[in-house]
N, C-alpha and C positions, 0 to 999 in steps of 0.2 A: 527901334524905329520899324514900323510895319512897312513892308514893301507894297506899293500901290501897283497892281497889275495894269498893264495897258495893252491894247490890241496894237500889234506892230504892222501886220499886213493881213489881207484877205485874198483868197483865190475863189474860184467858182464854188468849191465845196468846203473849203477849209478856212479857219481863222487861226493865226499864229499870235500868241500873246506871251508876255513876260511870265516867268515862273514866280510862284510864291510858296510859302511854307505848306499851304494846303495841298500842294501837288506832291508832297513827299510820299504818301501811301500809293498813289498811282505809279510814280516813277519806280519806287522800290519793288512793288508787287508785279507790275506788268512789264517792266523793262529790266531793271538791274538785278532781279533775282531769277530771270528766265534765261536758262543756259543757251537756248537757241538764239534769242535776241542778242545775248552778250558773247556769242561764239567768237567774234573777231576782236574782242577786247581782252586785256590781260587777265581780268578776274571779275567776278560778280561784285556788286557794291552792297555793303550792309546798310542798316538804317542810319548810322552816324555819317557814313560816306555819302549817302543820299542827301542828307541835310547840308553837308559841306558842298555838294554839287550845286544845290539850289543857291546857296550863298555865293559860290564862285560865279554863277551865271548872273545873279543880281549885281555883283560887283562889276562884272564886265559891262552890264547894261548901263550902270551909273557912270563908269569910267569911259567906255568907248561907244556907248549908245548902240551896242550890238552884243548878242549872246546867243545861246540856244534858247528857243522858245517852245512853249507847249503848243502842239498841234491839236486843235479841236475840230470836230465835225461841226460845221456852221449851224445846221438845223437843230441838232440835239445837244450841242456843247459837250459831247462825249470826248474825253481826251484819247487821242490816238497814238501819241508819241511826242518826240521832240525834233525840232529842226531849227537851223539858224546859221549865223555867221560868227565864227570865232577867230581870233588872231592866233596864228601858228608860226613858230620859227621853223623855216625850211632852209637848212644849210646856211644859217646866218641872215637870211632875208625874212622880214615879217610879211606873211601872206595872210589873206582873208580866206578862210576855209568855210565852205558850205558843208554842214554835217546834217545827218538825218538818222533817225532810229524810231521804228514803229513797234508797237506791241504786236504780237504774233497774229492776233485775230484781225488786224488791219492790213496784213500783208496781201499782195497780189491784187490790190484794188486801185493802184495808180496814185495812192496818197503820197508816197515818198517823192515821186516825180513831180507831182503838183506842188507840194511844199517846197521842194528844192528849186523848182523854176520860179516860185514866188520869191524865195530868198535871192535868187540870181537877179531878178528884176529889181528887187529892193536895193541890192548892192549897187547895181549899175545906175538905176534911175534916182534913188533917194540919197544913197551915200556917195554917189558919183565916183565910185572906184573904177579903175581901168581893167583890173584882172582879178579873177577869183579861182580858187583851187578846191579840190577835194583830195584828201589823203586816204588811200584805200589799200587794204591788204590785197595782194594779187589774187588770192583764192576767194575773195568776197565778190562772187559774180553778180549778185543782186545789186550791190552798191555800184559796181562798174557800169551796169546797165543804166542806173539812174544818172550817173555822171555823163554817160554818152548821150542820154536823152536831153540833157541840159546843153549839149553841144560841146562838152569837154572832150579832150583827147589826152591820151597818156603822153606825158612829157618826159618823165624820167623815173628811175627807181632810186630811193634814198634809204639810208639806215636811220630809223627813228623809233623810239619806244622799244629799243632792243629787238627790232625786227625789220624786215625789208618792207617798205611801203611804196606804192606807186603814187606819183603825183599826177593828177589829172588837172587840166587848166583850160580856161577860156578867157578871152579878153572881150571888152565891151563891143569891139567891132566884129566879134564872132570868130576871131582867129584864136587858135590855141598855140601853145609853144612858150618859148622862153621869154623872159622879161624884155629882151632886146627887140622882140618882134613887133 
């Protein structure tokens, strides 16, 4: 069954849409095989893992109506990276995480912040969630800056994926902090 792509959200400069098999060369070449882009991930992805990644995101989209989406520049439709909302287990709690990853040539232009803020608005306004997180390695300063520009604050440090990960969070009312707040 071919996956029908759909536009999930738009921002001033960007369009976020569901992934399809045709995105494999872009994801593989511009993200998953770039050591700088993948610096904070356990390893690069090969072509088969890239196809599995797309299938995983398509399944998430079908099952939960959320996943990581392809970020395109609105005017040119040029793919810039991926961003979206995925379910994560954080110490036994299911959390909705905003993730983002851009190809190197798109760095430093505010696209990650714009895409992440679009995902935040989508989560709060369309999905009606109360709280969202980003899971970030402590040494990933660029991702920390994006999280803070979304209004997130560091909540705690956890052990996940065999490493220490900082949990940044924000609630719909703009507060950060624990689930009890």
